[in-house]
C-alpha positions as CSV (number, residue, x, y, z in Angstrom):
1,M,-2.6,7.8,-16.7
2,H,0.0,9.9,-18.5
3,T,0.8,9.1,-22.1
4,I,3.3,10.4,-24.6
5,D,2.5,9.9,-28.2
6,Y,5.5,9.9,-30.5
7,E,6.8,8.6,-33.7
8,I,10.2,7.6,-35.0
9,N,11.1,10.1,-37.7
10,L,14.3,10.8,-39.7
11,N,16.1,14.0,-39.1
12,E,17.7,16.1,-41.9
13,R,20.7,13.7,-42.0
14,G,18.5,10.6,-42.2
15,R,19.2,9.7,-38.5
16,P,16.2,8.2,-36.6
17,C,14.8,10.6,-34.0
18,I,11.8,11.1,-31.8
19,G,8.9,13.0,-33.4
20,L,6.2,14.6,-31.3
21,P,2.8,15.5,-32.9
22,A,2.0,19.1,-33.6
23,S,-0.7,18.9,-30.8
24,Y,1.9,18.0,-28.2
25,K,1.9,20.2,-25.1
26,D,5.2,20.5,-23.2
27,K,4.5,19.0,-19.8
28,P,6.9,18.6,-16.8
29,E,5.8,15.0,-16.2
30,D,7.1,14.2,-19.7
31,K,10.5,15.6,-18.8
32,F,10.5,13.6,-15.6
33,F,9.7,10.5,-17.7
34,A,12.6,11.2,-20.0
35,M,15.0,11.9,-17.1
36,E,14.0,8.6,-15.4
37,I,14.4,6.6,-18.6
38,A,17.8,8.1,-19.2
39,R,18.8,7.3,-15.7
40,Y,17.5,3.7,-16.0
41,V,19.3,3.1,-19.3
42,L,22.6,4.5,-18.0
43,Q,22.3,2.6,-14.7
44,N,21.6,-0.6,-16.6
45,T,24.6,-0.1,-18.8
46,H,26.8,0.7,-15.8
47,D,25.7,-2.4,-14.0
48,R,26.3,-4.7,-17.0
49,L,29.5,-3.2,-18.4
50,S,31.3,-1.3,-15.7
51,E,34.1,-3.8,-15.5
52,N,34.9,-3.0,-19.1
53,F,35.2,0.8,-18.6
54,D,38.5,2.6,-18.1
55,V,38.8,4.5,-14.8
56,D,38.0,7.9,-16.3
57,T,34.8,6.6,-18.1
58,A,33.6,4.9,-14.9
59,K,34.1,8.1,-12.9
60,K,32.2,10.2,-15.5
61,L,29.4,7.7,-15.7
62,D,29.1,7.6,-11.9
63,I,29.0,11.4,-11.7
64,T,26.3,11.4,-14.4
65,L,24.2,8.9,-12.6
66,R,24.4,10.8,-9.4
67,V,23.5,14.1,-11.1
68,L,20.6,12.4,-12.9
69,G,19.5,10.9,-9.6
70,Q,19.5,14.3,-7.9
71,I,17.7,16.0,-10.7
72,G,15.1,13.2,-10.9
73,D,14.6,13.4,-7.1
74,Q,13.9,17.1,-7.3
75,M,11.6,16.7,-10.3
76,A,9.7,13.9,-8.4
77,E,9.3,16.2,-5.4
78,I,7.9,19.0,-7.6
79,L,5.5,16.6,-9.3
80,W,4.4,15.0,-6.0
81,N,3.6,18.4,-4.5
82,S,1.7,19.5,-7.6
83,M,-0.3,16.3,-7.6
84,K,-0.9,16.5,-3.9
85,A,-2.2,20.1,-4.3
86,S,-4.7,18.8,-6.9
87,G,-5.8,16.1,-4.5
88,D,-6.2,18.7,-1.7
89,A,-8.2,21.0,-4.0
90,E,-10.6,18.1,-4.8
91,M,-11.1,17.3,-1.1
92,I,-12.0,21.0,-0.5
93,M,-14.4,20.9,-3.4
94,G,-16.5,18.3,-1.5
95,K,-16.7,15.6,-4.2
96,S,-18.8,12.6,-3.3
97,Y,-15.6,10.4,-3.2
98,N,-11.9,10.9,-3.8
99,V,-10.6,7.4,-4.4
100,A,-12.2,4.3,-5.9
101,V,-11.2,0.7,-5.0
102,D,-12.8,-2.6,-5.7
103,T,-13.0,-4.1,-2.2
104,I,-12.9,-3.3,1.5
105,E,-9.5,-5.1,1.7
106,E,-8.2,-2.6,-0.9
107,R,-9.6,0.3,1.1
108,D,-8.0,-1.0,4.3
109,S,-4.6,-1.4,2.6
110,L,-4.5,2.2,1.2
111,A,-1.0,3.5,1.7
112,T,-0.2,6.2,4.3
113,T,2.5,7.6,2.1
114,G,0.2,8.7,-0.7
115,I,-2.6,7.3,-2.8
116,L,-2.4,8.0,-6.6
117,E,-5.8,8.5,-8.2
118,G,-5.4,9.6,-11.8
119,E,-3.2,12.7,-11.7
120,K,-3.9,13.4,-8.1
121,I,-2.4,12.3,-4.8
122,F,-4.4,11.9,-1.7
123,L,-3.1,11.1,1.8
124,R,-4.8,8.6,4.0
125,E,-6.0,11.3,6.4
126,E,-9.2,12.5,8.0
127,G,-11.8,13.5,5.4
128,L,-10.7,11.1,2.7
129,K,-13.7,9.5,1.0
130,V,-13.4,6.1,-0.7
131,L,-15.9,4.4,-3.0
132,V,-15.8,0.6,-2.5
133,E,-17.2,-0.5,-5.9
134,N,-18.2,-4.0,-5.2
135,E,-20.4,-2.8,-2.4
136,N,-21.4,0.5,-4.0
137,K,-20.7,2.3,-0.7
138,I,-18.7,5.3,0.2
139,Y,-16.6,5.4,3.4
140,K,-15.0,8.5,5.0
141,L,-12.0,8.6,7.4
142,T,-13.3,10.3,10.5
143,G,-11.4,10.9,13.8
144,G,-8.1,9.4,12.5
145,N,-6.6,7.4,9.7
146,T,-6.7,3.7,10.9
147,N,-9.1,1.1,9.6
148,N,-11.3,1.6,12.7
149,D,-11.8,5.2,11.6
150,W,-13.8,4.5,8.4
151,I,-17.5,5.3,8.6
152,E,-20.0,4.5,5.9
153,L,-21.7,7.6,4.4
154,P,-25.4,7.4,3.8
155,K,-26.6,7.1,0.2
156,W,-28.3,10.1,-1.3
157,D,-31.7,8.4,-1.5
158,E,-31.4,7.6,2.3
159,I,-30.7,11.3,3.1
160,K,-33.9,12.6,1.5
């Protein structure tokens, strides 16, 4: 889970402002968060108050929302590709499992559009390994990506 630690500080004029700790590392996902929050606040303001705006203000706000949407979409694509590359790298590394779920039902309902596990994205594709925690069993997709394609992997003590 991504987190941003911040404080409300006062700038040199006494105006409240966001303060980041000295240990803060500049991360693209934080910029994405800020962009999405700005878009959300402006969209909410537009939806609630647009009838009160003059024509010029309404046009400018509409343009701003579209630009923020386009930038946010591009940032989302870059983040998705980066997180997918991290997931792909993990699959190549041969870890014992890639995704953990509580039940078989959760395993069977994993999305085909992407599975977010921490800061990695996995696709529901051949080779994906899923730990079903309430059974303490690992399943792997083999020969396809449907629920019929899950096979249970043997436990290490059964292999020996």
